KEGU-568428 format. One line per 5 residues: number of its first residue (from 1); their letters; for each residue x, y, z of N, C-alpha, C, O. Coordinates in Angstrom, 1 decimal. Layout:
NUM) A) X/Y/Z/X/Y/Z/X/Y/Z/X/Y/Z ~ ... .
end
This chain:
1) XXXXX) -2.6/1.5/9.2/-2.8/0.6/8.2/-2.0/-0.7/8.4/-0.8/-0.6/8.6 ~ -2.6/-1.8/8.5/-1.9/-3.1/8.7/-1.5/-3.6/7.3/-2.3/-3.8/6.5 ~ -0.2/-3.9/7.2/0.3/-4.5/5.9/0.9/-5.9/6.2/1.8/-6.0/7.1 ~ 0.4/-6.9/5.5/0.8/-8.3/5.8/1.3/-8.9/4.4/0.7/-8.8/3.4 ~ 2.5/-9.5/4.5/3.1/-10.2/3.3/3.0/-11.7/3.5/3.4/-12.2/4.6 .
6) XXXXX) 2.4/-12.4/2.6/2.2/-13.8/2.7/2.6/-14.5/1.4/2.4/-14.0/0.3 ~ 3.3/-15.7/1.5/3.6/-16.5/0.3/2.5/-17.4/0.0/2.0/-18.1/0.9 ~ 2.1/-17.4/-1.3/1.0/-18.3/-1.7/1.7/-19.4/-2.6/2.4/-19.0/-3.5 ~ 1.4/-20.6/-2.3/2.0/-21.7/-3.2/0.9/-22.2/-4.1/-0.2/-22.6/-3.6 ~ 1.2/-22.2/-5.4/0.2/-22.6/-6.4/0.9/-23.6/-7.3/2.1/-23.8/-7.2 .
11) XXXXX) 0.1/-24.3/-8.1/0.7/-25.3/-9.0/1.7/-24.6/-10.0/2.7/-25.2/-10.4 ~ 1.4/-23.3/-10.3/2.3/-22.6/-11.3/3.5/-22.0/-10.6/4.3/-21.3/-11.2 ~ 3.6/-22.2/-9.2/4.8/-21.7/-8.5/4.3/-20.8/-7.4/3.1/-20.6/-7.1 ~ 5.3/-20.1/-6.7/5.0/-19.3/-5.6/4.6/-17.9/-6.1/5.1/-17.4/-7.1 ~ 3.6/-17.3/-5.4/3.2/-15.9/-5.6/3.2/-15.3/-4.2/3.2/-16.0/-3.2 .
16) XXXXX) 3.3/-14.0/-4.2/3.3/-13.3/-2.9/2.1/-12.3/-2.9/1.8/-11.6/-3.8 ~ 1.5/-12.3/-1.7/0.3/-11.5/-1.5/0.6/-10.4/-0.5/1.1/-10.7/0.6 ~ 0.2/-9.2/-0.8/0.3/-8.1/0.1/-1.1/-7.7/0.5/-1.9/-7.4/-0.4 ~ -1.4/-7.8/1.8/-2.7/-7.4/2.3/-2.7/-6.1/3.0/-1.9/-5.9/3.9 ~ -3.5/-5.2/2.5/-3.6/-3.8/3.1/-5.0/-3.7/3.7/-5.9/-3.3/3.1 .
21) XXXXX) -5.1/-4.0/5.0/-6.4/-4.1/5.7/-7.3/-5.1/4.8/-7.0/-6.3/4.9 ~ -8.3/-4.5/4.1/-9.2/-5.4/3.4/-8.8/-5.5/1.9/-9.4/-6.3/1.1 ~ -7.7/-4.8/1.4/-7.3/-4.9/0.0/-6.2/-5.8/-0.1/-5.3/-5.9/0.7 ~ -6.2/-6.6/-1.3/-5.2/-7.6/-1.5/-4.5/-7.3/-2.9/-5.2/-7.1/-3.9 ~ -3.2/-7.4/-2.9/-2.5/-7.2/-4.2/-1.5/-8.4/-4.3/-0.8/-8.7/-3.3 .
26) XXXXX) -1.5/-9.1/-5.4/-0.7/-10.3/-5.6/0.5/-10.0/-6.6/0.3/-9.3/-7.6 ~ 1.7/-10.5/-6.2/2.9/-10.3/-7.0/3.5/-11.7/-7.4/3.3/-12.7/-6.7 ~ 4.3/-11.7/-8.4/5.0/-12.9/-8.9/6.2/-13.3/-8.1/6.6/-14.4/-8.1 ~ 6.8/-12.3/-7.4/8.0/-12.5/-6.7/8.0/-11.8/-5.4/7.3/-10.8/-5.2 ~ 8.8/-12.3/-4.5/9.0/-11.6/-3.2/9.6/-10.2/-3.3/9.2/-9.3/-2.7 .
31) XXXXX) 10.7/-10.1/-4.2/11.2/-8.7/-4.3/10.2/-7.7/-4.8/10.3/-6.5/-4.4 ~ 9.4/-8.1/-5.7/8.3/-7.2/-6.2/7.4/-6.8/-5.1/7.0/-5.6/-4.9 ~ 7.0/-7.7/-4.3/6.1/-7.5/-3.2/6.7/-6.6/-2.2/6.1/-5.6/-1.7 ~ 8.0/-6.8/-1.8/8.7/-6.0/-0.8/8.9/-4.6/-1.3/8.9/-3.6/-0.6 ~ 9.2/-4.5/-2.6/9.4/-3.1/-3.2/8.1/-2.3/-3.1/8.1/-1.1/-2.8 .
36) XXXXX) 7.0/-3.0/-3.4/5.6/-2.3/-3.3/5.4/-1.9/-1.8/5.0/-0.7/-1.6 ~ 5.7/-2.7/-0.9/5.5/-2.4/0.5/6.4/-1.2/0.9/5.9/-0.3/1.6 ~ 7.6/-1.2/0.5/8.5/-0.1/0.8/8.0/1.2/0.2/8.1/2.2/0.9 ~ 7.6/1.2/-1.0/7.1/2.4/-1.7/5.8/2.9/-0.9/5.7/4.1/-0.6 ~ 4.9/2.0/-0.6/3.7/2.3/0.1/4.0/2.9/1.5/3.4/4.0/1.8 .
41) XXXXX) 4.9/2.3/2.2/5.3/2.8/3.5/5.9/4.2/3.5/5.6/5.1/4.3 ~ 6.7/4.4/2.5/7.4/5.8/2.3/6.3/6.8/2.0/6.4/8.0/2.4 ~ 5.4/6.5/1.2/4.3/7.4/0.8/3.4/7.7/2.0/3.0/8.8/2.2 ~ 3.1/6.7/2.8/2.3/6.9/3.9/3.0/7.8/5.0/2.3/8.6/5.7 ~ 4.3/7.6/5.1/5.1/8.4/6.1/5.4/9.8/5.6/5.8/10.7/6.4 .
46) XXXXX) 5.2/10.1/4.3/5.6/11.4/3.8/4.6/12.5/4.3/3.5/12.2/4.6 ~ 5.1/13.7/4.5/4.3/14.8/5.0/3.2/15.0/3.9/3.4/15.0/2.7 ~ 2.0/15.3/4.4/0.9/15.6/3.6/0.3/17.0/4.0/0.1/17.2/5.2 ~ 0.0/17.8/3.1/-0.6/19.1/3.4/-2.1/19.0/3.3/-2.6/18.3/2.3 ~ -2.8/19.5/4.2/-4.3/19.6/4.1/-4.7/20.6/3.1/-4.0/21.7/3.0 .
51) XXXXX) -5.7/20.4/2.3/-6.2/21.4/1.4/-6.6/22.7/2.1/-7.2/22.6/3.1 ~ -6.3/23.8/1.4/-6.7/25.1/2.0/-8.1/25.3/1.7/-8.6/25.2/0.6 ~ -8.9/25.7/2.7/-10.3/25.9/2.6/-10.6/27.4/2.6/-10.3/28.0/3.7 ~ -11.1/28.0/1.6/-11.4/29.4/1.5/-12.7/29.7/2.3/-13.6/28.9/2.1 ~ -12.7/30.7/3.1/-13.9/31.1/3.7/-14.5/32.3/3.0/-13.8/33.2/2.6 .
56) XXXX) -15.8/32.3/2.9/-16.4/33.4/2.2/-16.4/34.7/3.1/-16.2/34.6/4.3 ~ -16.4/35.8/2.4/-16.3/37.1/3.1/-17.6/37.4/4.0/-17.5/38.2/4.9 ~ -18.7/36.7/3.6/-19.9/36.9/4.4/-19.9/36.2/5.7/-20.7/36.6/6.6 ~ -19.0/35.3/6.0/-19.0/34.5/7.2/-18.5/35.4/8.4/-18.4/34.9/9.5 .
end
């Protein structure tokens, strides 16, 4: 997953945009955006268990 952080300048001040491939999330501050990225990256890197698939006795 490609994660890109961009500063957006608007009349109301700076906002920060985090782009996750095709998905975009906007934040009011850089620390909020960076905290989101850090949380996302740690969750993506965490071990994930595949669901157990039961096989029927007839198989």
